Wavefront OBJ file of the C-alpha trace (Angstrom):
o trace
v -31.245 -87.092 -1.384
v -29.263 -84.347 1.038
v -30.746 -80.404 0.234
v -28.445 -77.654 -0.157
v -29.063 -74.304 1.498
v -28.841 -71.563 -1.122
v -27.881 -68.430 0.273
v -28.182 -64.540 -1.616
v -25.030 -63.239 -2.697
v -22.879 -61.482 0.170
v -25.435 -63.029 2.715
v -24.040 -66.877 2.696
v -23.033 -68.486 6.095
v -19.561 -70.133 7.165
v -17.178 -71.334 5.817
v -17.379 -69.649 2.386
v -19.011 -66.163 4.417
v -18.419 -62.893 2.280
v -18.120 -60.092 5.075
v -19.493 -56.817 4.019
v -17.010 -54.028 3.684
v -16.820 -50.637 1.866
v -14.605 -47.996 0.929
v -15.236 -44.589 1.639
v -14.026 -41.314 0.067
v -14.532 -38.635 2.350
v -14.494 -35.865 -0.027
v -14.225 -31.724 0.727
v -17.005 -31.086 -1.874
v -18.555 -34.755 -2.671
v -18.196 -37.923 -0.826
v -19.088 -41.556 -1.996
v -19.239 -44.947 -0.969
v -18.249 -48.452 -2.798
v -18.159 -51.981 -2.154
v -17.116 -55.367 -4.039
v -19.821 -57.103 -5.382
v -19.650 -60.292 -7.373
v -15.988 -59.596 -7.901
v -16.421 -55.965 -9.227
v -15.935 -52.688 -7.070
v -18.891 -49.970 -7.818
v -20.052 -46.998 -6.028
v -23.618 -46.897 -4.375
v -26.363 -44.970 -5.635
v -29.038 -43.644 -3.443
v -32.910 -44.167 -4.698
v -32.947 -41.452 -7.297
v -29.844 -43.143 -9.001
v -27.100 -40.522 -7.459
v -23.839 -41.776 -6.294
v -22.244 -38.446 -4.841
v -23.516 -37.436 -1.720
v -22.783 -33.539 -1.330
v -20.457 -33.242 1.976
v -22.845 -30.657 2.914
v -25.361 -31.039 6.278
v -28.207 -28.957 7.078
v -29.088 -28.993 10.945
v -32.745 -28.223 11.563
v -33.646 -27.254 15.291
v -37.398 -28.091 15.654
v -39.549 -25.295 17.328
v -40.432 -25.818 20.803
v -38.166 -29.144 21.053
v -34.716 -30.242 21.658
v -34.971 -32.877 18.664
v -32.585 -31.828 15.913
v -33.133 -32.958 12.244
v -29.855 -33.627 10.537
v -30.201 -33.411 6.737
v -27.030 -34.687 4.690
v -26.465 -34.395 0.784
v -28.572 -33.187 -2.168
v -31.397 -31.657 0.207
v -29.055 -29.667 2.275
v -27.234 -28.385 -0.666
v -30.722 -26.901 -1.765
v -30.949 -25.191 1.642
v -27.256 -23.153 1.075
v -28.967 -20.363 -0.794
v -32.284 -20.242 1.033
v -30.759 -20.782 4.934
v -26.988 -20.509 4.473
v -26.265 -19.646 8.248
v -27.757 -23.334 9.178
v -25.969 -25.272 6.625
v -22.134 -26.671 6.744
v -20.315 -27.499 3.749
v -16.281 -27.951 2.900
v -16.166 -29.132 6.350
v -12.749 -31.488 5.542
v -10.692 -28.448 5.467
v -11.572 -27.547 9.405
v -10.746 -31.275 10.037
v -7.623 -31.152 12.475
v -7.134 -27.713 12.473
v -6.843 -24.506 14.600
v -9.192 -21.567 14.320
v -5.957 -19.194 13.421
v -5.976 -21.353 10.404
v -9.467 -20.380 8.914
v -8.810 -17.192 7.273
v -9.366 -18.600 3.848
v -12.685 -20.474 4.618
v -14.239 -17.523 6.575
v -13.971 -15.545 2.928
v -17.260 -17.266 1.900
v -18.407 -19.310 4.715
v -21.939 -18.627 5.764
v -21.328 -19.701 9.397
v -19.555 -18.229 12.228
v -16.263 -19.961 13.378
v -15.645 -20.065 17.286
v -12.783 -21.953 19.605
v -14.194 -24.891 20.850
v -13.077 -27.028 24.057
v -11.447 -29.605 21.542
v -8.936 -26.955 20.007
v -10.907 -27.333 17.324
v -13.125 -24.445 15.712
v -16.575 -24.501 16.305
v -19.141 -23.927 13.736
v -22.024 -21.713 15.266
v -25.037 -22.178 13.213
v -27.925 -19.121 13.210
v -30.155 -21.316 15.066
v -27.646 -21.300 17.748
v -26.334 -24.990 17.444
v -22.521 -25.588 17.681
v -21.115 -28.000 15.607
v -17.327 -29.599 15.546
v -15.627 -30.766 12.104
v -15.248 -34.575 13.772
v -19.346 -34.189 14.768
v -20.051 -32.927 11.050
v -17.820 -35.372 9.273
v -19.604 -38.297 11.329
v -23.055 -37.006 10.174
v -21.658 -37.664 6.600
v -20.301 -40.666 7.053
v -23.196 -42.317 9.159
v -25.333 -41.484 5.868
v -22.991 -43.155 3.531
v -22.842 -45.986 5.719
v -26.869 -46.232 6.061
v -26.718 -46.246 2.172
v -24.550 -49.108 2.060
v -26.244 -51.295 4.473
v -29.709 -50.438 3.024
v -28.218 -51.600 -0.176
v -26.041 -54.615 0.869
v -28.515 -55.775 3.311
v -26.665 -56.144 6.492
v -24.407 -54.211 8.874
v -20.839 -53.209 7.460
v -17.902 -55.164 9.085
v -15.309 -52.400 8.675
v -14.632 -49.362 5.772
v -11.480 -48.002 4.164
v -11.759 -44.234 4.597
v -9.388 -42.133 2.546
v -7.440 -39.207 3.199
v -5.233 -36.958 1.477
v -1.563 -37.915 1.388
v -0.561 -34.984 2.898
v -3.002 -35.262 6.003
v -0.764 -34.920 9.382
v -1.593 -36.824 12.324
v -3.921 -34.351 13.506
v -5.948 -34.612 10.490
v -6.029 -38.500 9.976
v -6.740 -38.753 13.666
v -9.684 -36.377 13.358
v -10.969 -38.494 10.418
v -10.650 -41.888 12.663
v -12.779 -40.253 15.481
v -15.338 -38.725 13.343
v -15.724 -42.837 11.878
v -15.570 -43.915 15.538
v -18.581 -41.516 16.556
v -20.657 -42.737 13.587
v -20.176 -46.119 14.979
v -17.956 -47.522 12.189
v -14.557 -49.994 12.448
v -12.100 -48.396 10.435
v -9.801 -50.913 8.689
v -7.308 -48.688 7.606
v -6.791 -44.770 6.254
v -5.691 -44.823 2.917
v -4.105 -42.262 0.786
v -6.047 -40.906 -1.565
v -3.792 -41.471 -4.810
v -2.790 -44.934 -3.819
v -6.632 -45.867 -3.961
v -7.056 -44.297 -7.245
v -4.111 -46.104 -8.469
v -5.590 -49.233 -6.980
v -9.278 -48.581 -8.849
v -6.825 -48.081 -12.477
v -5.252 -51.600 -11.597
v -1.639 -50.184 -11.449
v -0.751 -52.413 -9.112
v -1.376 -55.444 -11.520
v 0.107 -53.594 -14.384
v 3.411 -53.265 -15.696
v 6.484 -52.472 -14.097
v 7.119 -48.699 -14.143
v 6.777 -45.013 -12.406
v 3.564 -43.294 -12.328
v 2.247 -39.987 -11.134
v -1.116 -39.481 -9.588
v -2.662 -36.187 -9.861
v -5.537 -35.493 -7.367
v -7.198 -32.317 -7.365
v -10.276 -32.670 -5.582
v -12.596 -29.946 -3.959
v -10.501 -28.581 -1.278
v -7.080 -30.958 -1.260
v -4.734 -31.244 -3.872
v -1.959 -34.061 -3.808
v 0.480 -35.745 -5.993
v 2.103 -38.595 -5.380
v 5.008 -40.603 -7.289
v 4.439 -44.452 -7.350
v 6.687 -47.255 -8.506
v 5.466 -50.842 -9.740
v 8.496 -53.022 -9.388
v 8.042 -56.986 -8.991
v 4.329 -56.885 -7.336
v 5.318 -54.126 -4.875
v 3.152 -50.929 -5.260
v 5.431 -48.442 -3.635
v 4.704 -44.548 -3.176
v 8.189 -42.999 -3.819
v 7.327 -39.347 -2.794
v 3.717 -37.744 -2.021
v 3.365 -33.907 -1.937
v 0.824 -31.299 -2.286
v -1.815 -28.646 -0.484
v -4.064 -29.576 1.775
v -5.859 -25.987 1.396
v -6.228 -25.853 -2.293
v -8.628 -27.365 -4.730
v -11.699 -26.909 -6.869
v -13.097 -24.771 -4.465
v -10.861 -22.182 -4.932
v -11.448 -21.969 -8.815
v -15.168 -21.631 -7.485
v -14.050 -18.824 -5.176
v -11.950 -16.704 -7.464
v -14.891 -16.982 -9.998
v -17.308 -16.001 -7.323
v -15.024 -13.108 -6.469
v -15.193 -12.034 -10.223
v -18.845 -12.253 -10.006
v -19.421 -10.228 -6.499
v -17.018 -7.628 -8.135
v -19.178 -6.914 -11.119
v -22.557 -6.713 -8.813
v -20.869 -4.677 -6.553
v -21.802 -6.798 -3.704
v -21.474 -5.752 0.127
v -18.709 -7.643 1.869
v -21.366 -8.372 4.912
v -23.750 -9.757 2.344
v -23.438 -13.314 3.399
v -26.317 -14.876 1.358
v -25.087 -12.856 -1.719
v -21.461 -14.317 -1.386
v -23.123 -17.906 -1.188
v -24.972 -17.240 -3.956
v -21.894 -16.256 -5.881
v -20.114 -19.841 -4.890
v -22.926 -21.761 -6.355
v -22.980 -19.454 -9.642
v -19.295 -19.882 -10.002
v -19.843 -23.723 -9.942
v -21.935 -23.799 -12.204
v -20.341 -21.405 -14.978
v -17.236 -23.721 -14.107
v -18.970 -27.032 -15.242
v -20.887 -25.148 -17.863
v -17.311 -24.185 -19.792
v -15.910 -27.893 -19.344
v -18.244 -28.442 -22.263
v -18.844 -25.173 -24.090
v -16.491 -21.781 -25.231
v -19.317 -19.247 -23.603
v -21.980 -18.883 -21.337
v -24.490 -16.502 -20.474
v -24.684 -15.291 -16.788
v -27.266 -13.566 -14.215
v -25.920 -12.719 -10.907
v -28.683 -10.568 -9.036
v -28.358 -6.714 -10.727
v -25.389 -7.884 -13.211
v -25.674 -9.565 -16.408
v -22.837 -10.286 -18.936
v -21.022 -13.256 -20.581
v -18.074 -15.209 -19.730
v -15.886 -17.373 -22.049
v -13.711 -20.290 -21.046
v -10.415 -18.044 -21.775
v -11.742 -15.949 -19.559
v -12.308 -18.466 -16.432
v -8.814 -20.096 -17.209
v -7.308 -16.662 -17.003
v -8.636 -16.106 -13.823
v -7.961 -20.014 -12.239
v -4.679 -20.311 -14.031
v -2.246 -19.419 -10.928
v -4.398 -22.157 -8.972
v -3.216 -24.226 -11.561
v 0.112 -23.341 -11.800
v 0.585 -23.856 -7.544
v -0.273 -27.717 -8.236
v 2.516 -28.013 -10.909
v 4.934 -26.249 -8.485
v 4.125 -29.202 -6.071
v 4.493 -31.892 -9.042
v 8.197 -30.652 -9.181
v 9.090 -30.690 -5.909
v 7.609 -34.217 -5.743
v 9.342 -35.160 -8.481
v 12.596 -34.075 -7.092
v 11.843 -35.807 -3.647
v 11.497 -39.084 -5.404
v 14.768 -38.655 -7.545
v 12.541 -39.065 -10.885
v 12.743 -36.841 -13.757
v 9.886 -36.147 -15.828
v 10.512 -38.243 -18.652
v 10.844 -41.170 -16.848
v 6.816 -41.086 -15.651
v 5.154 -43.559 -17.478
v 1.618 -42.961 -16.567
v -0.281 -40.147 -14.911
v -3.873 -40.478 -13.354
v -6.039 -37.606 -13.221
v -8.431 -37.792 -9.832
v -10.621 -35.486 -8.575
v -13.844 -33.812 -10.309
v -11.406 -30.621 -10.526
v -9.588 -32.473 -13.194
v -12.351 -32.319 -15.330
v -11.501 -28.563 -16.037
v -9.814 -28.715 -19.565
v -7.049 -26.472 -18.678
v -5.959 -28.646 -15.871
v -5.954 -31.679 -18.381
v -3.838 -29.315 -20.808
v -1.137 -28.125 -18.328
v -0.820 -31.618 -16.625
v -0.225 -33.447 -20.124
v 2.453 -30.241 -21.006
v 4.054 -30.898 -17.367
v 4.202 -34.436 -17.803
v 4.630 -34.589 -21.495
v 2.015 -37.872 -21.399
v -1.688 -38.015 -22.014
v -3.481 -38.392 -18.612
v -5.475 -41.601 -17.885
v -8.875 -40.162 -17.259
v -10.894 -43.574 -18.241
v -12.640 -43.841 -14.700
v -15.268 -40.965 -13.859
v -12.440 -38.973 -11.590
v -15.371 -38.530 -9.124
v -15.255 -42.439 -8.045
v -12.098 -43.680 -8.859
v -10.807 -43.124 -5.147
v -14.154 -44.780 -3.431
v -13.399 -47.674 -5.651
v -9.585 -48.102 -4.772
v -10.730 -47.860 -1.084
v -13.742 -50.093 -1.823
v -10.949 -53.213 -3.412
v -8.798 -52.678 -0.499
v -11.450 -52.908 2.040
v -12.276 -56.162 0.543
v -8.962 -57.627 1.200
v -8.778 -56.390 4.563
v -12.130 -57.660 5.692
v -10.761 -60.909 4.739
v -12.647 -61.748 1.578
v -9.323 -61.699 -0.277
v -6.230 -62.896 0.517
v -3.499 -60.200 1.599
v -1.245 -61.415 -1.120
v -3.447 -59.785 -3.758
v -2.490 -56.656 -2.643
v 0.889 -55.048 -1.204
v 0.537 -51.301 -0.496
v 3.549 -49.265 0.920
v 2.464 -45.540 1.822
v 5.036 -43.517 3.142
v 4.707 -40.708 5.841
v 4.947 -37.284 4.353
v 7.141 -35.246 6.593
v 10.295 -36.340 9.104
v 9.555 -37.559 12.693
v 12.293 -36.745 15.399
v 12.866 -36.279 18.687
v 14.395 -33.279 20.608
v 18.155 -33.283 21.714
v 20.411 -31.251 23.906
v 20.798 -27.717 22.405
v 17.210 -27.513 20.703
v 18.200 -29.726 17.660
v 15.949 -32.156 16.122
v 17.295 -35.686 15.453
v 15.274 -37.452 12.942
v 14.459 -41.082 13.618
v 11.921 -41.993 10.752
v 12.703 -39.603 7.556
v 9.973 -38.590 5.497
v 8.926 -40.953 2.430
v 9.182 -43.703 4.576
v 7.193 -46.542 3.561
v 4.567 -47.334 6.247
v 3.906 -49.020 8.514
v 7.350 -48.445 10.174
v 9.117 -48.989 13.421
v 12.710 -47.313 14.226
v 14.831 -47.270 17.174
v 17.853 -45.143 17.989
v 19.724 -45.198 21.323
v 20.506 -41.851 23.471
v 22.042 -41.211 26.686
v 22.142 -38.941 30.076
v 23.970 -35.584 29.817
v 24.462 -34.863 33.319
v 25.863 -37.377 36.285
v 23.137 -38.835 38.451
v 20.042 -37.727 35.653
v 17.335 -40.087 36.978
v 14.627 -38.666 34.245
v 14.444 -37.890 30.925
v 11.923 -35.504 28.984
v 11.081 -37.100 25.572
v 9.835 -34.213 22.847
v 8.378 -35.460 19.869
v 8.627 -33.262 16.666
v 7.860 -33.649 13.028
v 9.583 -31.485 10.113
v 12.724 -31.040 7.936
v 14.559 -28.225 9.720
v 17.456 -28.964 11.723
v 16.132 -26.447 15.154
v 13.210 -27.804 17.160
v 12.030 -24.275 17.091
v 11.698 -24.458 13.185
v 9.538 -28.076 13.587
v 6.457 -28.724 14.751
v 5.866 -30.105 18.006
v 3.511 -33.431 18.537
v 3.923 -34.598 21.835
v 5.775 -34.455 25.145
v 6.228 -37.034 27.892
v 9.002 -38.159 30.601
v 10.863 -41.464 31.415
v 11.250 -41.327 34.701
v 13.377 -44.133 37.202
v 16.752 -44.204 35.348
v 19.055 -45.145 37.720
v 21.714 -42.551 38.470
v 24.558 -43.249 36.531
v 27.585 -41.141 35.234
v 27.000 -39.166 32.184
v 26.689 -41.225 28.947
v 26.377 -44.407 31.162
v 22.686 -44.774 30.532
v 21.169 -46.264 27.565
v 17.879 -44.706 26.713
v 16.351 -46.667 23.713
v 13.515 -44.435 22.068
v 11.501 -46.371 19.438
v 8.954 -44.788 17.032
v 6.285 -46.735 15.578
v 3.888 -45.558 12.644
v 0.773 -47.508 11.849
v -0.664 -47.980 8.467
v -2.899 -45.369 9.167
v 0.101 -42.682 9.609
v -0.780 -42.400 13.642
v 2.711 -42.684 15.824
v 3.302 -44.323 18.911
v 6.584 -43.612 21.192
v 8.549 -46.143 23.360
v 11.497 -45.311 25.604
v 13.221 -47.618 27.760
v 16.362 -47.555 29.752
v 17.886 -50.572 28.648
v 19.921 -51.473 31.828
v 16.742 -51.218 34.260
v 14.338 -51.957 32.058
v 12.300 -48.641 32.920
v 9.909 -47.708 30.119
v 6.993 -44.919 29.122
v 5.223 -44.626 25.999
v 2.617 -42.313 24.427
v 0.497 -42.724 21.675
v 0.469 -39.261 19.750
v -2.793 -37.871 19.164
v -1.656 -34.412 18.264
v -3.865 -31.479 19.509
v -5.863 -29.987 16.455
v -4.498 -27.378 15.209
v -1.876 -27.169 11.946
v -1.392 -24.310 10.508
v -1.789 -23.678 6.243
v 2.003 -22.440 6.503
v 3.330 -25.595 8.714
v 2.311 -27.750 6.130
v 2.840 -26.246 2.686
v 5.912 -24.555 3.447
v 7.698 -27.056 5.548
v 9.149 -29.086 2.761
v 10.110 -25.453 0.820
v 11.686 -23.787 3.927
v 13.800 -27.091 4.850
v 15.307 -26.484 0.800
v 15.645 -22.800 0.901
v 17.440 -22.594 4.716
v 19.463 -25.948 3.965
v 22.724 -24.353 4.203
v 21.817 -22.136 7.229
v 20.416 -24.952 8.986
v 23.200 -27.102 8.655
v 25.559 -24.162 10.133
v 23.031 -23.440 12.896
v 23.209 -27.082 13.920
v 26.649 -27.228 13.818
v 27.139 -24.112 15.981
v 24.553 -25.993 18.339
v 26.334 -29.437 18.497
v 29.431 -27.488 19.550
v 27.851 -25.178 22.125
v 26.320 -28.615 23.703
v 29.791 -30.188 23.561
v 31.166 -27.064 25.621
v 28.589 -27.596 27.819
v 29.323 -31.064 28.328
v 32.794 -30.553 28.690
v 32.091 -27.382 31.388
v 30.119 -29.837 33.226
v 32.350 -32.978 33.494
v 35.277 -30.761 34.265
v 33.754 -28.841 36.585
v 32.604 -31.930 38.816
v 35.666 -33.424 38.522
v 37.600 -30.159 39.982
v 34.770 -30.198 42.949
v 35.267 -33.753 43.777
v 39.170 -33.698 44.530
v 40.802 -30.853 42.178
v 42.398 -29.166 45.539
v 44.005 -32.768 46.222
v 45.380 -33.432 43.189
v 46.307 -30.050 41.508
v 48.805 -27.383 42.204
v 47.418 -24.038 42.818
v 48.806 -22.705 39.363
v 47.400 -25.588 37.881
v 43.801 -25.664 38.985
v 43.745 -21.717 38.381
v 45.096 -22.661 34.609
v 41.876 -24.998 34.278
v 39.551 -22.700 35.906
v 40.781 -19.617 33.626
v 40.139 -21.946 30.524
v 36.732 -23.310 31.613
v 35.530 -19.526 32.295
v 37.123 -18.740 28.675
v 35.150 -21.670 27.240
v 31.840 -20.686 28.995
v 32.264 -17.047 27.616
v 33.116 -18.159 24.033
v 30.737 -20.454 23.460
v 27.908 -17.480 23.992
v 29.013 -16.319 20.695
v 28.476 -17.361 17.044
v 31.851 -18.633 16.296
v 32.445 -22.663 15.866
v 36.109 -22.578 15.262
v 36.784 -20.370 18.419
v 34.390 -22.598 20.661
v 36.342 -25.393 19.287
v 39.601 -23.770 20.392
v 38.481 -23.116 23.706
v 37.368 -26.296 24.187
v 41.003 -27.912 23.164
v 42.332 -25.451 25.618
v 40.087 -26.892 28.243
v 41.622 -30.329 27.679
v 44.980 -29.573 27.000
v 45.281 -27.770 30.388
v 43.244 -30.733 32.013
v 44.883 -34.017 30.525
v 47.292 -34.037 33.131
v 44.616 -33.661 35.752
v 42.099 -36.815 34.288
v 45.407 -39.024 34.310
v 46.186 -38.297 38.120
v 42.455 -38.646 38.968
v 42.807 -42.306 36.776
v 45.425 -43.268 38.795
v 43.960 -42.291 42.379
v 40.894 -44.512 41.433
v 42.924 -47.575 40.413
v 45.097 -46.934 43.955
v 42.113 -46.464 45.260
v 40.555 -49.655 44.140
v 43.790 -52.081 44.730
v 43.650 -51.016 48.571
v 43.606 -53.916 50.504
v 44.184 -56.243 47.594
v 47.337 -58.539 46.479
v 48.328 -57.935 42.661
v 47.713 -61.491 42.571
v 43.968 -61.139 43.434
v 43.426 -58.694 40.495
l 1 2 3 4 5 6 7 8 9 10 11 12 13 14 15 16 17 18 19 20 21 22 23 24 25 26 27 28 29 30 31 32 33 34 35 36 37 38 39 40 41 42 43 44 45 46 47 48 49 50 51 52 53 54 55 56 57 58 59 60 61 62 63 64 65 66 67 68 69 70 71 72 73 74 75 76 77 78 79 80 81 82 83 84 85 86 87 88 89 90 91 92 93 94 95 96 97 98 99 100 101 102 103 104 105 106 107 108 109 110 111 112 113 114 115 116 117 118 119 120 121 122 123 124 125 126 127 128 129 130 131 132 133 134 135 136 137 138 139 140 141 142 143 144 145 146 147 148 149 150 151 152 153 154 155 156 157 158 159 160 161 162 163 164 165 166 167 168 169 170 171 172 173 174 175 176 177 178 179 180 181 182 183 184 185 186 187 188 189 190 191 192 193 194 195 196 197 198 199 200 201 202 203 204 205 206 207 208 209 210 211 212 213 214 215 216 217 218 219 220 221 222 223 224 225 226 227 228 229 230 231 232 233 234 235 236 237 238 239 240 241 242 243 244 245 246 247 248 249 250 251 252 253 254 255 256 257 258 259 260 261 262 263 264 265 266 267 268 269 270 271 272 273 274 275 276 277 278 279 280 281 282 283 284 285 286 287 288 289 290 291 292 293 294 295 296 297 298 299 300 301 302 303 304 305 306 307 308 309 310 311 312 313 314 315 316 317 318 319 320 321 322 323 324 325 326 327 328 329 330 331 332 333 334 335 336 337 338 339 340 341 342 343 344 345 346 347 348 349 350 351 352 353 354 355 356 357 358 359 360 361 362 363 364 365 366 367 368 369 370 371 372 373 374 375 376 377 378 379 380 381 382 383 384 385 386 387 388 389 390 391 392 393 394 395 396 397 398 399 400 401 402 403 404 405 406 407 408 409 410 411 412 413 414 415 416 417 418 419 420 421 422 423 424 425 426 427 428 429 430 431 432 433 434 435 436 437 438 439 440 441 442 443 444 445 446 447 448 449 450 451 452 453 454 455 456 457 458 459 460 461 462 463 464 465 466 467 468 469 470 471 472 473 474 475 476 477 478 479 480 481 482 483 484 485 486 487 488 489 490 491 492 493 494 495 496 497 498 499 500 501 502 503 504 505 506 507 508 509 510 511 512 513 514 515 516 517 518 519 520 521 522 523 524 525 526 527 528 529 530 531 532 533 534 535 536 537 538 539 540 541 542 543 544 545 546 547 548 549 550 551 552 553 554 555 556 557 558 559 560 561 562 563 564 565 566 567 568 569 570 571 572 573 574 575 576 577 578 579 580 581 582 583 584 585 586 587 588 589 590 591 592 593 594 595 596 597 598 599 600 601 602 603 604 605 606 607 608 609 610 611 612 613 614 615 616 617 618 619 620 621 622 623
């Protein structure tokens, strides 16, 4: 009789091996890790039964030793009021940022921020230790991974980490760097709203349009999704990567420090105010009034009072909702379901305003703190190979257009915003000058028409282009965005095969204004931008005409033209050069027409001369 070996769940051998994978919600305030076991996605708890891990890290330097003790989670959070100068929290807000962007965090930060060599802000602790956002996030990720590996009894084969849909390339790359530093293999970065939709099963439900309202501790995302014929597609995304429940706490804490007359440089009192504000906010979720004792001030606060303080912040999220609906080409009454994600959506005012705005009761069945991690775990289970890829088809989108700089400082969009990813698109360009053997490729991101109004992502050069007349070379520029939203650019001269490429790992540091105002400014400046683009294009055309005609005159103008003809063309060129310095599109067009009129006969004579030269020594029958 044959004996069959029976393995523990999740630890069987090939050919039915269940590979270990997890989904991680790396949040601003709290983080979670989830996995699929016995066909069900669930978040993993610690030994005390707590599922969330506060995104707080306490760095303890041992006396007389270089050893560093790293404490993550609830114990670290307890130290915020005791030793705030050695505790780091809300680090997600610094990911992919520069020091100049940190004003909002400095207001209640217990840490000193300096500029590090990487370009990211370095967090200096009271014990002299300096940490950057990638390192701190890595410590949080490692803690989550340790929990999963201990619970599952094996090493993780890969993880899906969620990020706000509005994270740009720098912030996404910083997240991947953190995972790599923690020793984790990233299967994919998944937009948080998309993960929430998967958790709710919207990808397998009835066809329709759904809105995912995700208000976490430090970020807000709104995504408009459409399920059609089994394909789950993100129509548009919007939001604010520096807006969340922490702002509720700050607004309430500001009220407390004003009542208690706290000095602005009292870091410990400000930290205590944040902790007390969070407790007040949570308490007023289930009751109408609460007694407050803060330092030397005692009083009572009501839900109405809190709602008055935070209402402007909630209204900012609804403004993003209106913009994103417009981007998606969807009217409010076309939205079938609204999913609430993020712990801050527990606030009654948020739910009331969202229901009033979308005119449908929001879905709140799944714990809003766990829903993103659960969706990420489901996706990780597919990507690791435990389920068929056919079980899920997700089409995320890029939040801002990707383009290249062309002559005149114009931004030519190659991949428009809200294009589903992964995606690869190519466009051909050519040289501007005769004999040009190199081309500078400037990769930009944004919605405006001029490069100066967009964000610079990367620059590289294509060299070795065979010398040709202007316009003869064919340079194919390909933009490829992978499933994580990271960009690779390839430039190739098609006749010679000369290539150059770059993987865009942008320098850390995109300002809040560049993220939150890029779309708004593209709308408000649309008419002016188009006018500016038309003017730049006309100036580029003028420069091209001047370059070409001047070169022709230098080559054989004296031979083929009379003195009067030569002087007339020269005079019209000077007039065009002067006119192109102005701001009148019509005047430049007219000046170009004068040059072309004066040089038409010259162009005909040059062509005849070239043909005659080519025929020298040949019989007509040879042609």
